[in-house]
C-alpha positions in Angstrom: 0.0 0.0 0.0 2.7 2.6 0.8 4.4 1.8 -2.4 1.1 2.3 -4.3 0.6 5.7 -2.6 4.1 6.8 -3.4 3.5 5.8 -7.0 0.4 7.9 -7.2 2.1 10.8 -5.6 5.0 10.5 -8.0 2.5 10.4 -11.0 0.7 13.4 -9.6 4.0 15.3 -9.3 5.0 14.5 -12.8 1.6 15.7 -14.1 2.0 18.9 -12.2 5.4 19.5 -13.7 4.1 18.9 -17.2 1.5 21.6 -16.6 4.0 24.0 -15.3 6.5 23.3 -18.1 6.5 25.9 -20.9 4.7 24.8 -24.0 7.8 25.7 -26.1 11.5 25.5 -25.7 13.1 28.3 -23.7 15.6 30.5 -25.4 19.1 29.6 -24.4 21.1 32.0 -22.2 24.8 32.2 -21.9 26.6 32.0 -18.6 27.5 35.7 -18.7 23.9 36.5 -19.3 22.8 34.5 -16.3 25.5 36.2 -14.2 24.3 39.7 -15.3 20.7 38.9 -14.4 21.8 37.5 -11.1 23.9 40.6 -10.4 21.0 43.0 -11.0 18.7 40.8 -8.9 21.3 41.2 -6.1 21.3 45.0 -6.6 17.5 45.0 -6.3 17.7 43.0 -3.1 20.4 45.3 -1.6 18.3 48.4 -2.3 15.1 46.8 -0.9 16.8 45.7 2.3 18.9 48.9 2.7 16.8 50.4 5.6 17.8 47.4 7.7 21.5 48.2 7.2 21.2 51.7 8.6 18.1 51.5 10.8 18.6 52.1 14.5 17.6 49.3 16.9 15.1 51.7 18.6 12.6 54.1 17.0 9.6 56.1 18.2 6.5 54.1 18.6 8.1 50.7 19.2 7.9 48.9 22.5 10.9 49.6 24.8 12.9 46.4 25.4 14.3 47.6 28.7 14.3 50.3 31.3 16.6 53.3 30.7 17.7 56.2 33.1 19.5 59.4 32.3 23.2 59.1 33.2 23.5 62.8 33.8 21.5 66.1 33.5 21.2 67.5 30.0 19.2 69.7 27.7 18.1 68.0 24.4 16.4 69.5 21.3 12.9 68.2 20.8 13.2 67.1 17.1 9.4 66.5 16.6 8.4 69.9 18.0 11.1 71.5 16.0 9.9 69.9 12.8 6.3 70.9 13.5 7.3 74.6 14.2 9.4 74.7 11.1 6.5 73.3 9.0 4.1 75.9 10.5 6.5 78.8 9.8 7.2 77.5 6.3 3.5 77.7 5.3 3.3 81.4 6.1 6.9 82.7 5.9 7.9 83.8 2.4 10.6 86.2 1.4 9.9 88.0 -1.9 12.4 89.7 -4.2 12.1 91.8 -7.3 12.1 89.8 -10.5 14.1 91.7 -13.1 12.4 89.8 -16.0 8.9 90.8 -14.8 10.1 94.4 -14.3 11.4 94.6 -17.8 8.2 93.2 -19.2 6.2 95.9 -17.4 8.5 98.6 -18.7 7.9 97.2 -22.2 4.1 97.3 -21.6 4.4 101.0 -20.7 6.4 101.6 -23.9 3.7 100.0 -26.0 1.0 102.2 -24.5 3.1 105.3 -25.1 3.5 104.3 -28.8 -0.3 103.8 -29.1 -0.8 107.3 -27.7 1.7 108.7 -30.2 -0.2 107.2 -33.0 -3.4 109.0 -31.9 -1.9 112.5 -32.7 -2.9 114.7 -34.3 -6.5 113.3 -34.3 -8.1 110.7 -32.1 -11.3 110.2 -34.0 -11.8 106.6 -35.1 -8.8 105.3 -33.1 -9.0 103.4 -29.8 -6.8 104.9 -27.0 -5.1 102.7 -24.4 -6.7 104.9 -21.6 -9.7 107.2 -21.4 -8.6 110.8 -22.3 -10.3 114.0 -21.3 -10.7 116.8 -23.9 -7.9 118.8 -22.2 -5.6 115.8 -22.3 -6.3 115.2 -26.0 -5.6 118.9 -26.9 -2.4 118.8 -24.8 -1.2 115.7 -26.6 -1.9 117.1 -30.0 -0.1 120.3 -29.2 2.9 118.7 -27.5 6.2 119.2 -29.3 8.4 116.2 -30.0 11.2 117.2 -27.5 8.7 117.8 -24.7 7.1 114.5 -25.4 10.4 112.7 -25.1 11.1 114.4 -21.7 7.6 113.5 -20.5 8.1 109.8 -21.6 11.5 109.7 -19.8 9.9 111.0 -16.7 7.2 108.2 -16.9 9.9 105.5 -17.3 11.9 106.9 -14.4 8.7 106.9 -12.2 7.9 103.4 -13.3 11.4 102.2 -12.5 11.3 103.7 -9.0 7.9 102.0 -8.3 9.1 98.7 -9.6 12.2 98.8 -7.5 10.0 98.8 -4.4 7.9 95.9 -5.7 4.4 95.9 -7.1 1.7 93.5 -5.9 -1.0 92.2 -8.3 -3.7 92.7 -5.8 -3.0 96.4 -5.2 -6.1 98.7 -6.0 -5.9 101.0 -9.0 -6.6 104.1 -6.8 -3.5 103.3 -4.7 -1.4 102.9 -7.9 -2.6 106.3 -9.2 -1.8 108.0 -5.9 1.7 106.5 -5.8 2.2 107.5 -9.5 1.1 111.1 -8.7 3.7 111.3 -5.9 6.4 110.1 -8.3 5.4 112.6 -11.0 5.0 115.6 -8.6 7.5 117.8 -10.5 5.3 117.7 -13.6 2.4 120.1 -14.2 -1.1 119.3 -15.3 -2.3 117.6 -17.4 1.0 115.8 -17.9 1.0 114.6 -14.3 -2.6 113.3 -14.3 -2.2 111.6 -17.7 1.1 110.0 -16.6 -0.5 108.7 -13.4 -3.3 107.1 -15.3 -0.8 105.5 -17.8 1.3 104.1 -14.9 -1.7 102.7 -13.1 -3.0 101.1 -16.3 0.4 99.5 -16.9 0.9 98.1 -13.4 -2.6 97.1 -12.4 -3.0 93.3 -11.9 0.7 92.7 -12.4 3.5 91.8 -10.0 7.2 91.8 -10.3 7.9 89.8 -7.1 8.9 86.2 -6.7 9.5 84.0 -3.7 13.2 83.4 -2.9 13.5 79.9 -1.3 16.9 80.4 0.2 16.0 83.7 1.9 12.7 82.2 3.1 14.5 79.3 4.7 16.9 81.8 6.3 14.0 83.8 7.7 12.5 80.6 9.1 15.7 79.7 10.9 16.0 83.2 12.3 12.5 83.1 13.5 13.2 79.7 15.2 16.3 81.2 16.8 14.4 84.2 18.1 11.5 82.1 19.5 14.0 79.6 21.0 14.5 76.0 20.1 12.0 73.5 21.8 14.1 71.8 24.5 13.7 68.8 26.8 15.3 69.2 30.2 16.5 66.0 31.7 17.9 65.5 35.2 20.3 62.8 36.2 18.5 59.6 37.2 15.2 60.5 35.3 13.6 57.4 33.7 13.7 57.7 30.0 11.8 54.5 29.0 9.9 51.9 30.8 10.1 48.3 29.6 7.0 47.2 27.7 5.8 50.8 27.0 5.9 52.6 23.6 8.9 54.9 23.1 7.8 58.5 22.6 9.5 60.9 20.2 11.0 62.8 23.2 12.3 59.7 24.8 13.9 58.7 21.5 15.7 62.1 21.3 17.0 61.7 24.8 18.2 58.1 24.2 19.9 59.2 21.0 21.6 62.1 22.8 23.1 59.8 25.4 24.2 57.3 22.7 21.8 54.6 23.8 20.4 54.1 20.3 22.4 51.4 18.5 22.8 52.3 14.8 24.8 49.3 13.8 23.3 47.1 11.0 20.6 44.7 12.0 22.3 41.8 10.2 19.6 39.2 10.9 16.7 41.4 9.8 18.8 42.7 6.8 19.6 39.1 5.7 16.0 38.1 5.9 14.8 41.0 3.8 17.7 40.7 1.4 16.9 37.0 0.8 13.2 37.8 0.4 13.9 40.6 -2.1 16.4 38.4 -4.0 13.8 35.5 -4.2 11.0 37.9 -5.3 13.1 39.4 -8.1 14.3 35.9 -9.2 10.8 34.5 -9.2 9.7 37.5 -11.3 12.3 36.7 -14.0 11.3 33.1 -13.9 7.6 33.9 -14.3 8.3 36.3 -17.2 10.4 33.6 -18.8 7.6 31.0 -18.1 5.1 33.0 -20.1 7.5 34.3 -22.7 9.8 31.5 -23.6 11.7 33.6 -26.2 12.7 36.1 -23.5 16.2 37.5 -24.1 18.6 38.4 -21.3 18.5 42.1 -22.2 14.7 42.1 -21.9 15.0 40.5 -18.4 17.6 43.1 -17.5 15.1 45.8 -18.7 12.4 44.6 -16.3 15.0 44.3 -13.4 16.4 47.7 -14.2 13.0 49.3 -14.0 12.4 47.5 -10.7 15.8 48.8 -9.5 14.9 52.4 -10.4 11.5 52.1 -8.6 13.2 50.7 -5.5 15.6 53.6 -5.5 12.7 56.1 -5.8 10.9 54.4 -2.9 14.1 54.5 -0.8 14.9 58.2 -1.7 11.3 59.6 -1.2 10.4 57.4 1.7 6.8 57.9 2.9 6.3 60.7 0.4 6.5 58.3 -2.5 3.4 58.2 -4.8 2.5 54.6 -5.7 0.6 55.7 -8.8 3.6 57.5 -10.2 6.1 54.6 -9.6 3.9 51.7 -10.5 1.5 52.5 -13.4 3.9 53.7 -16.1 6.5 50.9 -15.7 3.8 48.3 -15.6 2.3 49.6 -18.8 5.7 49.6 -20.6 6.6 46.0 -19.4 3.1 44.7 -20.3 3.2 46.4 -23.7 6.6 44.9 -24.6 6.6 41.5 -22.8 2.9 40.7 -22.5 0.2 41.0 -19.9 1.4 38.2 -17.7 4.9 39.7 -17.5 3.4 43.1 -16.6 1.4 41.6 -13.8 4.5 39.7 -12.5 6.5 42.9 -12.5 3.7 44.7 -10.7 3.5 42.0 -8.0 7.3 42.2 -7.4 7.3 46.0 -7.2 4.3 46.0 -4.8 5.8 43.4 -2.5 9.2 45.0 -2.3 8.4 48.2 -0.5 11.4 49.3 1.5 9.5 51.7 3.9 7.0 50.4 6.4 3.4 50.5 5.3 2.6 52.5 8.4 4.0 55.6 6.7 2.1 55.0 3.5 -1.7 54.7 3.0 -2.5 51.1 2.2 -5.6 52.5 0.3 -3.4 54.5 -2.1 -1.2 51.5 -2.7 -4.2 49.4 -3.4 -5.6 52.0 -5.9 -2.2 52.1 -7.6 -2.1 48.3 -7.9 -5.6 48.2 -9.3 -4.9 50.9 -11.9 -1.5 49.3 -12.8 -3.2 45.9 -13.2 -5.8 47.4 -15.5 -2.9 48.9 -17.5 -1.2 45.5 -17.8 -4.4 43.8 -18.9 -5.4 46.5 -21.4 -1.9 47.0 -22.8 -1.9 43.6 -24.5 -5.1 44.5 -26.4 -3.9 47.8 -27.8 -3.0 47.5 -31.5 -1.8 51.1 -32.3 0.0 54.0 -30.8 -3.3 56.0 -30.9 -5.0 53.4 -28.6 -2.1 53.5 -26.2 -2.4 57.3 -26.2 -6.0 57.0 -25.2 -5.0 54.6 -22.5 -2.5 57.2 -21.2 -5.5 59.5 -20.7 -8.1 57.0 -19.4 -5.9 55.4 -16.7 -5.1 58.7 -14.8 -8.8 59.6 -15.3 -9.9 56.4 -13.7 -7.5 56.8 -10.8 -8.8 60.4 -10.3 -12.4 59.3 -10.2 -11.6 56.4 -7.8 -9.7 58.7 -5.4 -12.4 61.4 -5.6 -15.0 58.9 -4.6 -12.9 57.9 -1.6 -12.4 61.5 -0.8 -16.1 62.1 -0.7 -16.6 59.0 1.5 -13.9 60.5 3.8 -15.9 63.8 4.0 -19.2 61.9 4.8 -17.9 59.3 7.2 -15.0 61.2 8.8 -12.6 58.3 8.3 -9.2 59.2 6.8 -8.4 56.7 4.0 -5.1 58.3 3.1 -6.1 59.9 -0.2 -5.2 63.6 -1.0 -7.4 66.0 0.8 -8.3 68.3 -2.0 -9.4 68.1 -5.6 -6.5 70.2 -6.8 -4.0 67.6 -5.4 -5.9 64.9 -7.1 -5.8 66.7 -10.4 -2.1 67.4 -10.0 -1.5 63.7 -9.3 -3.5 62.7 -12.4 -1.7 65.2 -14.6 1.7 63.8 -13.4 0.8 60.2 -14.0 -0.7 61.1 -17.5 2.5 63.0 -18.3 4.7 60.1 -17.3 2.6 57.7 -19.4 2.8 60.0 -22.5 6.5 60.4 -22.0 6.8 56.6 -21.8 5.0 56.4 -25.2 7.4 58.9 -26.7 10.5 56.8 -25.6 8.8 53.5 -26.3 10.1 53.1 -29.9 13.7 53.7 -28.7 13.2 51.1 -25.8 11.7 48.6 -28.3 14.6 49.0 -30.7 17.3 48.8 -28.1 15.9 45.9 -26.0 14.3 44.0 -28.9 10.8 44.3 -27.6 8.0 43.4 -30.0 4.7 45.3 -29.2 1.4 45.0 -31.1 1.9 48.4 -32.5 5.3 47.6 -33.8 4.2 44.3 -35.3 1.5 46.1 -37.3 4.0 48.8 -38.4 6.4 46.0 -39.6 3.6 44.4 -41.6 3.3 47.4 -43.8 3.9 46.3 -47.4 5.5 49.7 -48.2 8.4 49.1 -45.9 11.7 49.0 -47.8 12.5 45.3 -47.3 9.0 44.1 -48.2 8.9 46.5 -51.2 12.2 45.0 -52.4 10.8 41.5 -52.0 7.7 42.4 -54.1 9.8 43.9 -56.9 12.8 41.6 -57.0 11.0 38.3 -56.3 7.3 38.8 -57.1 6.6 35.1 -57.2 8.0 34.7 -53.7 5.9 37.6 -52.5 2.7 36.1 -53.9 3.7 32.8 -52.3 4.2 34.7 -49.0 0.8 36.2 -49.1 -0.9 32.9 -49.7 1.0 31.4 -46.7 -0.1 34.4 -44.6 -3.7 33.5 -45.2 -3.2 29.8 -44.2 -1.0 30.6 -41.2 -3.3 33.4 -39.9 -6.3 31.2 -40.0 -4.5 28.4 -38.2 -3.2 30.7 -35.5 -6.6 32.1 -35.0 -8.1 28.6 -34.7 -5.7 27.5 -31.9 -5.5 31.0 -30.2 -1.9 31.6 -31.1 -0.4 35.0 -31.8 -2.1 36.1 -35.1 -0.2 39.4 -35.3 3.2 37.8 -34.8 2.6 35.0 -37.4 1.2 37.4 -39.9 4.3 39.7 -39.7 6.7 36.8 -39.4 5.2 35.1 -42.5 5.9 38.2 -44.6 9.6 38.0 -43.8 10.2 34.3 -43.8 11.4 34.1 -47.4 13.2 37.4 -47.8 16.5 35.5 -48.3 15.3 34.4 -51.8 16.1 37.9 -53.0 19.7 36.9 -53.3 18.9 34.7 -56.3 15.2 34.7 -57.1 15.5 32.9 -60.4 16.7 29.7 -58.6 13.2 29.3 -57.0 10.4 27.9 -59.0 7.8 30.5 -58.1 9.9 33.2 -59.8 10.7 31.2 -63.0 8.2 32.9 -65.4 9.7 31.6 -68.6 9.8 28.0 -67.5 13.6 27.7 -67.5 15.0 26.1 -64.4 18.7 26.9 -63.8 19.1 23.9 -61.5 18.7 21.6 -64.6 21.6 23.4 -66.3 23.6 23.3 -63.1 23.1 19.5 -62.8 24.7 19.3 -59.3 22.4 18.3 -56.4 25.0 19.4 -53.9 25.3 22.9 -55.3 21.5 23.2 -55.6 21.2 22.2 -52.0 23.7 24.8 -51.0 21.6 27.4 -52.9 18.5 26.4 -51.0 20.3 26.7 -47.7 21.7 30.1 -48.8 18.2 31.6 -48.9 18.0 31.0 -45.1 21.5 32.4 -44.4 20.9 35.4 -46.6 17.5 36.0 -45.0 19.2 36.2 -41.5 21.7 38.7 -42.9 18.9 40.8 -44.2 17.1 40.6 -40.9 20.2 41.9 -39.1 20.8 44.6 -41.7 17.2 45.9 -41.4 17.1 45.4 -37.6 14.2 42.9 -37.5 13.3 41.9 -33.9 14.5 38.4 -33.0 11.0 36.8 -32.8 10.5 37.8 -36.4 14.0 36.8 -37.5 13.4 33.3 -36.0 10.8 32.6 -38.6 13.5 32.6 -41.3 15.4 29.5 -40.2 12.7 27.8 -38.2 10.1 27.6 -41.0 12.4 25.2 -42.7 13.8 23.6 -39.5 16.0 20.6 -40.5 13.7 19.4 -43.3 15.1 17.3 -46.1 15.6 18.9 -49.5 13.7 16.0 -51.1 14.1 16.5 -54.8 17.9 17.0 -54.7 18.3 14.4 -52.0 16.7 11.9 -54.4 19.0 13.0 -57.2 22.1 12.5 -55.0 20.9 9.1 -53.9 20.5 7.9 -57.5 24.0 9.1 -58.3 25.7 7.8 -55.2 24.0 5.5 -52.7 26.6 6.3 -50.0 26.0 10.1 -50.2 26.0 12.3 -47.0 22.3 12.9 -46.2 23.1 15.7 -43.7 24.2 17.9 -46.6 20.6 17.8 -47.9 18.9 19.0 -44.7 18.4 22.6 -43.7 20.6 23.5 -40.7 17.7 24.6 -38.6 16.8 25.1 -35.8 13.5 23.3 -35.7 10.5 25.5 -34.7 10.7 26.6 -31.1 7.3 28.3 -30.9 3.8 27.5 -31.9 3.8 30.3 -34.4 6.9 29.1 -36.3 5.6 25.6 -36.2 2.3 26.8 -37.8 4.3 28.6 -40.5 6.3 25.5 -41.3 3.1 23.5 -41.8 1.4 26.3 -43.8 4.6 26.5 -46.0 4.4 22.8 -46.7 0.7 22.6 -47.4 0.3 25.8 -49.5 1.7 24.5 -52.8 0.2 21.0 -52.3 -3.3 22.5 -51.8 -3.0 24.8 -54.8 -2.0 21.9 -57.0 -5.1 19.8 -56.2 -7.5 19.2 -59.1 -10.8 21.0 -59.1 -12.8 17.8 -58.4 -10.9 17.1 -55.2 -13.2 16.5 -52.2 -12.8 18.1 -48.8 -12.0 14.6 -47.3 -9.2 14.1 -49.8 -7.7 17.5 -49.2 -7.8 16.9 -45.5 -6.0 13.5 -45.9 -3.3 15.2 -48.0 -2.8 17.9 -45.4 -2.7 15.3 -42.6 0.0 13.3 -44.4 2.2 16.4 -44.6 1.6 17.2 -41.0 2.4 13.7 -39.9 5.5 13.7 -42.0 6.8 16.8 -40.2 5.9 15.4 -36.8 7.5 12.0 -37.4 10.6 13.8 -38.7 10.9 15.5 -35.3 10.3 19.0 -36.7 7.5 19.9 -34.2 9.0 18.4 -31.0 10.1 21.8 -29.6 7.2 23.9 -31.0 4.7 23.2 -28.2 1.9 22.2 -30.6 -0.2 19.4 -29.2 -1.9 16.7 -31.3 -5.3 18.2 -30.7 -4.0 21.6 -32.0 -2.6 19.8 -35.1 -6.0 18.4 -35.9 -7.5 21.9 -35.6 -4.8 23.3 -37.9 -5.6 20.6 -40.5 -9.3 21.6 -40.5 -8.5 25.3 -40.7 -6.1 24.8 -43.7 -8.8 22.8 -45.5 -11.3 25.6 -44.7 -9.0 28.2 -46.3 -8.5 25.9 -49.3 -12.3 25.7 -49.7 -12.5 29.4 -49.9 -9.7 29.6 -52.4 -11.3 27.2 -54.9 -14.9 28.6 -54.8 -16.7 28.6 -58.2 -17.5 31.8 -60.1 -20.4 32.4 -62.4 -19.3 32.6 -66.0 -20.0 36.0 -67.4 -21.0 36.3 -71.1 -18.5 38.3 -73.1 -20.2 40.3 -75.9 -18.9 39.9 -79.4 -16.8 42.7 -80.7 -18.8 45.0 -83.1 -17.5 45.9 -86.5 -16.2 49.4 -86.8 -18.3 51.7 -89.1 -17.5 55.2 -90.0 
């Protein structure tokens, strides 16, 4: 019985492993790639556990582990009260200085008004004046000589400069401005004095040439604190600072720290525990991303880890002031867009779990809202098929977060419970604008990130499927038969991918590029031989012909590198042929020499390592065979022929690493036959009218 139970458990374990094993072969990583990934994981772990390297053994709010008494009398600064007083002073203590740029702009405004007045002379009818003029002022302006006008304008500029040097406030009443201007223009007579005062008041009203100087404001705060006196704690020798089992207050902590009773040495056990936890989380994140994206490249894993490293650094730097929406949503969207929804969710889980500051300093509600919005971004990112849709998402996500936080704010007002959301609508709007700006900035740099790290997003796949791109345009012009063959295969492969829920966009774009290598010698491939002449017959060398067939794969990979095709697309070039036999030339070589080397008549591979490249191999093998069927072929016969081709590929080991199951192969056979049925549909014969004789 125990043996039977162990056998069942072993069988269950093997079944679980089969379910967790990726459906396709993992991309191979070199030892140096693994070392680089492990190093960045360790850096993430160090940053995440950094607080426990520098954290004191005691802190305000924790339970005192022992009784402590003051060894001597002392006077200690109350840090909490000092911070509160500094914050209160900072909110209402501002030092303003004159802004020269604003002063110059106001002088230029006065100059423009003077020029408008000058254009009014000698008549004001039909012209709009910058200020309301009395009849006496109009007559005075019309009769004013040029030299006197220049002296009057210089007096106005001088008065303006003196007023601006003292500072002008935007909220100052117009009457006060006119009175100040009249005092500055006292030497002038009427109506020059009154007209000048009105001009100056019109220029300066509603404007300010003052700005806040942060350095001087801080200096004033410190001076105010010094005058008021620092908040102090007076301790006598023998006073009990802490009592065992009671919470440590902020004042008690300051006294303990003053007497050197706070140990600031690293907490090695706590640090090691958090370091191990963070290292495990980051490693599991990489494994999960690789589990769902078998073609993951090391540089893509390093991108996800680097983003996690930056986020951890921001959390550590900003502390409790960190905004979860800002640090979680934009990176999650970028990872999900480039590596898939599952990868984005894995990154979000790691970034949410590795929070280096205690949750007590951060609202759990805000963290939950950020996680929900980021998860929505990861789910929606995989469905976006254009840059425009991603731009809409960059607007909708901050809008959704804004509405959610506003609802929580209203519930806070109604219930009186503080949920940790911003306390005003203006703060919510500012947060939404910041998140939206980061998302849009991420969309701007996304093409550069995609190119550098080899990411393949939906938008980029659709862009690369454009037939007007240089490489595809060359293929259609230099090898038109191959291009038509490619389009036929696209139809078969797309339908097959759609039937088994594979990546339709990837296989469509990959199929367009799978035979680009035939451009190196298009006339050697039968679909491009329009005149019926086959150069292989004149060559009469099966080994050389086999080398030409292999060359179309090698040349295709060169073109992929030259045109910077992403690796998942470049993989279609060798994998659609796998290690298949070159049947016709292999048969020729066998007839000439029974002891020939068969390996020279096989493609060098590799065999398909994804479902998409496996589907393309089958579509490539079935396309020509389906088109060659006679018109009276039944659906059953077509299905049997496709099944023979599929079975041959499977028996030859070509599909072993593709992840295609037997059930999916049956679905592919039916979908290929369905496409063939649509291709051979009958048409109604249209009568062609006889050509009429020409008559003059």
